[in-house]
N, C-alpha and C positions, 0 to 999 in steps of 0.2 A: 342289521346295519343301521346306524343312526347318523344324521348329518352332524358335522363338526364345524370348527371355525374356518373362516376364509381369511388369508393374509398373504401379502406379497404375491398375489395372483395364483396361489396354490390352495386347492380345497383339501383340507385335512379331514379324513373320514375315520370314524371310530367303529371298529368291528366288535360285535359281542358274540362270543362263542359259548354256547350253552354246554355245560358239563355233561358228559355221558354217564348214564347210570348203569352199573353192572348188575344185570339181572339174568337169571337162568344161564343159558349156554353162552351169553355174552361175557361172563366172568372169565372164562378160559381165554377167549380171543383178546380181551382187553389186557389181561395179565401178560399174554405173550407179545402183544403189540404196543404195550405201554411205552417202552423205550423208544420205539420207532416214532410213535406219535409225539413224544416229548422233543425228539430231535427235529421233527418236521416243524413243530411250533417254534423252536429256537431259530431254525433257518428262516422261517417266515418273518419273525421279529427282526432279525438282523437285516433282511432284505428291505423291510419297511424303513428301518432306521437309516440305512445307507441312502435310500431314495430321498428321505426327508433331508438328510445332510447335503446331498447334491442340490436339491431345490433351494435350501437355505443359502448355500454358497452362491447359487445363481442370483438369488434375490439381493444378496449383499453386493455382488459385482454390479448389478443393475443400479443399486443405490449410489455406487461410487461415480456414476456418470453425471455428477453434479458437483458444483463448486460454488461456495458462497465467499465472495471477495469483498472485504471492507476496503474501499479505495478512497484516497484523497486526490486522485487525479481528475482532471476535467473530462467531460464526456467524449471529446474527440479521441483522446488517447484510450479511454476505456472501450469505446466502440471498436476501434481498430484492433486492439489486442484481444479482447474477448471474442470477437468474431473470428479472428485467425486461429485462436486457441481451440475454439469449438470445431472449426472446419478440419483441423489437423487431428484432434483427439476424439471428437464426438462428445466431449464433456460440456454440458450446459452450464453457463456461468450466471449466477444470480448476484448482481452487484448491489452493494449498499454504499452509496456515495455520500460523503460529508467531509468537512474540514478535518485536518489531521488531529487537532485537539479533540474534536467531537468524537471522532472514530475511536481514539484511545480511551476516552471516558466510557464509551459504550463497551469496549472490551473489558474494562475494569468491572463494570456493572454485571457483565455476563460470565465472569471468570469461573464461577461455580458450575455453570452449565453453558459452555460456549455454543453459540449458534453459527459462528463464522468459521471459515477454514484458513483464510489468508488475509493478512493486512498488507496493503501495498500503497506506496506513494507517500510514506511518512518519513520525517527527518531522522538522522542518526541520533539526535538527542532524545527523541521520543522512543525510538527503538531501544536505546540503552536504558532509559528510565523504566521501561515496561518489559524488560527482557524476561521476567518471571512468567509472563503470559505466553511465551513462545516455546515451540518444540524444536530441538536441534535437528538440523538437516544439512548435510554437506552437499551443496549443489554441484552438478557436473561441470559447471563453469567456474568453480572456485579458483582454479589455478591461474586463470587469465584475469582475475579480479584482484587488483593490488590489496595487500593485507590491510592497509589503512581504510579500505572501504568494505570490510566484512568483519563479523564478530569472530574472535579467536575460537569460540566454542560452537560456531556455526548456528547461532540462534537467529541471525539475520544476515543478509547480503545486500550490498548496494547495487543499484542498477542505473539510476540517473545521477548526474553530477551537475548541480545547478549553481551558476554564478549569480550572486546578488548584484543587481544592476538598477539603473534608472531608465525608465521608459519615457520617451518624449514624443508627443504628437506634434509633428512638424507643420501641420496645418494651423495649429493654435499657437505654437511657439516655433518660429523659424529655426532650421537646423543649427545655424551658427549663433543663436541667441539663448540657447538652453544652458543648463548647468553642466559643468564638467567634473564636479567632485561632490562628495557628500556635504562638505562644508558649504557649498553654494546653496544648498537647500534650506539653510538657516535664514536666508534673506527674507525679510517680511513680505516682499512682493509675491512670494509663493503661497501666502496664507490661504488655506482652503482649496489650493489648486494641486495638491499632491495626494494621490490615493495610496492607501496603505492598508494592509490586513491586520486585524486585531491579533496580536501575538498569542493570545489565549487560544485561538482557533487555528493557528498556522505555525508549524515548526520553522519555516523559512523566515517568517516575520519575527519570530523570537530570536533567531540567529542574527538577523539584521540589527535589531535593537541592541542586543548585547555586544555585537561586534563594534557598533558605534560607541558604546560606553568605553570599550577598550581603546578604540582608535582616537577618541577625544580626551584621553588622559587618564581614564579609569577612575574608580572611586566616585566621590561626590562631584569632582570636577567633570568627569565624563557624564554622570547622570544629569547634571545641570544643563549641559548642552543638548542631551537627548530630550530633556523636558522642553527646551526651546524648539526643537524640531517638531515635537508632537503638537505644538501650537499651530504649526503650519499644515498639519496632516488632516486628511479626511479619512478617518478610520472606518473600514468596512468589515463586514462579518466573514466574507469568503475571499480567498485569493483570486478566484476567477473574476470577481467583480472589479478588481484592480485593473488587470490588463484589458478586460472588456471595456471598462470605462475610458481608458486611454485610447484604445483602438477605435471606439465609437465617437470619440471627441467630447466625452462628458468631462474628462479631466485632462489638463495639459500635460501633467507628469504623473508618474506612478513608480513606486518602489516595488520591484517585482523580481521575477526570475528570468534568466537569459532567454529561454526558449520562446517566451511570449512575444518578443520583438520580431524575430524572423517569421514566426507563425502568422502574426497579423500582417506583416509586410508582404508575405507571400500571397495573402488574400486581397492585397490592394490597399490596405490601410496605411496612412502616413505615419508609421511608427519607426522610431530610431532607437537603437540600443546605446546607452552611454555606459562605458566601463569607467567607473570613477577613478580619476587620476590619483587620489589619495589612498587607493587600495580597496580591495573587496575580499570576500572569502568564498570558497566553494562549499555549497550546502548539499550534502548527499541525501538522496532518498533511497529507500530500500524496500525489501519485501521479507516477510517472515511467515512461518507456518504457525497458526494458532494452536496452542496446546489443548488437546482434548476435542478438537473440532470434529464434526461429523464425517468429513470426507478426506482423511489424511493422504490417501494415495493420489487423489486428484490434486491436492495441495502441493505435494512434492513435484508432480508433473508440471504444475504451473511455475514453480520456482526455477526449474530447469529451462522451461520454455522462455521465460521473460528475459533471461540473460544470455540466450544463445546469440552468436554473432550475427547471423542473418536477420534475426528478429530485431536486434539492436539497430542494425543499419536501416531496416525498414521503418522503425520507429523514428529515427532521426530524419529520414527523408520526408516522412508525413507530419511529424509533430515537433521536430527540432530539439529533441532531448539529447543532451550531451551524455554519452555512455560512460560508465565507470570502467568498462573493459579497456585494457591497455593495447589491444590490437586493432582498433578501428581508426582508419585514416580519415580525419575530418576534411582534409584538403580535397578529397575525391567525392565528397558528399555535399548536398545543398545546405544553405543557411549562412555560408560565409563566416562561420565561427572561427575566431582566432585560436591558435594553440595556447595551451596554458602558459607556455614560456613567454608569451607576449603580454600577459596580464599581470598587473601588480597585485600580489596577494598580501593582505594585511595580516598581522599577527593576531590570532584569535584563540582564546582558551576555551575551546568547545567543551572539553571534559569538565572543566571547572563550572562553566555556566549550566551544564546539564545537571550537575549535582545540586546546584542552587536554584533549580527551575521553579519549584513551588513558591519559594520566598520571592524570587525575582518577578514572577508573574503578578504577585500582589503589589509590588512596587510599580510595575508598568500599569496596572489597573488604576492606581492612584494618579499616575501621570496623565492618563487618558481623561479621568474625571476632572483634573485640574485644568486641562487644556480646553474644556468646553465652556 
C-alpha cells in the first residue's frame, strides 16, 4: 500500500496487488478459482469507485455552502441581508462591494473565468447591457414581481425600486428654503453645494443625468441645461458619499435615491426628501446569477431569498428600500414613503438611453471635465 493524494478532506490510497505466479500444485487451484478471483476484484473496484463518488459528492455539497456576491449596496443593507441569509441557510457570503459601474467592469474582465456567483444592487440599464454575463433563473417570487421589473428570459429580476430625489440638509438649508424642482438646482447660488455621483460609477446617476436631458427638452437643448447643472455639482466617486455628505452636513444638497432620506432621518440627521415637482423617474435595482459562477445552487437560493415578502418587509423596516413586489403595503411600514400614485413620474426613454450608454458616458465625461 502506498500513500496517495489528499484532497477535499479525503485521503485517497493506492493499493498495489502483486500478481500470483502459478507454480506446481497452484496451477490447478488458480485455474479453478480464476473466475472467482476476477469477480472479487471487480466487486472491490466497484465498491471503491462508489465510495469515492459519495465522498466527491459530499465535498461538492460542502463547497456549495459559500456564495460570492458582487454588490453595489451600502454596508448597512449588505450586513443585514448577508447575516440573515447565512443564519437561515448556513451559506457563508463573501461580499465584493463597489459602485455598480465598477462591479460590471469587473464581471466583464472575469467573464472567461467568473469568480463571483451573484451581482446585486445594480440598475436595470446595467443588467440589460450586460445580460450576456448572466444565467437564466426563474425566481420563486417571479409572479408577484411586475413584468416591467424582470427580464422576460429570467436573466435578472428587480428587488428595489428607487425614486430619484433631492436630499436636503435642513440644518444648512431651512426646510422651506430649499429647491422644489430639478430646475431650481440650476440657480448659481447652489454652485459647489450639490453632491452627485459620477454616472460612470453609478447606474442611478446615469439615469438621473439622462432623464434630465429628456425633461429639459432633449437633444442639444437638454444637454446644454445638463451642462449648466454640472457646473453646480460636486461629483463624487461613490453613491454612498453623496447621502453621507448630506447627512453629515458636508453638503447642503444631494441628488440621490429615496431610501437615503428616511434612513438618515431615522438616525437623527436633519435630512428631508424632496420629490421634484417637475417629475422624476423610478430606477430599478436588481439581482442576477452570474453565468459559470462557482456556486450556482447557492446563487439561486439567494435570488429566492432576497425577493421573499417577509425579507422585503424587513429590508424596508431597516433600510427603507421600496420593493418591486406588488403586494407590500407601504402605509403599514416605517419611512413615510408616499405611494407611487402621489408622485409625478417624468417620461423617460430608459431602453433608448441603455442602448446609447457607452457613447453617452463619453459625453458626460466631457461635461464633467468642462465644469471643473
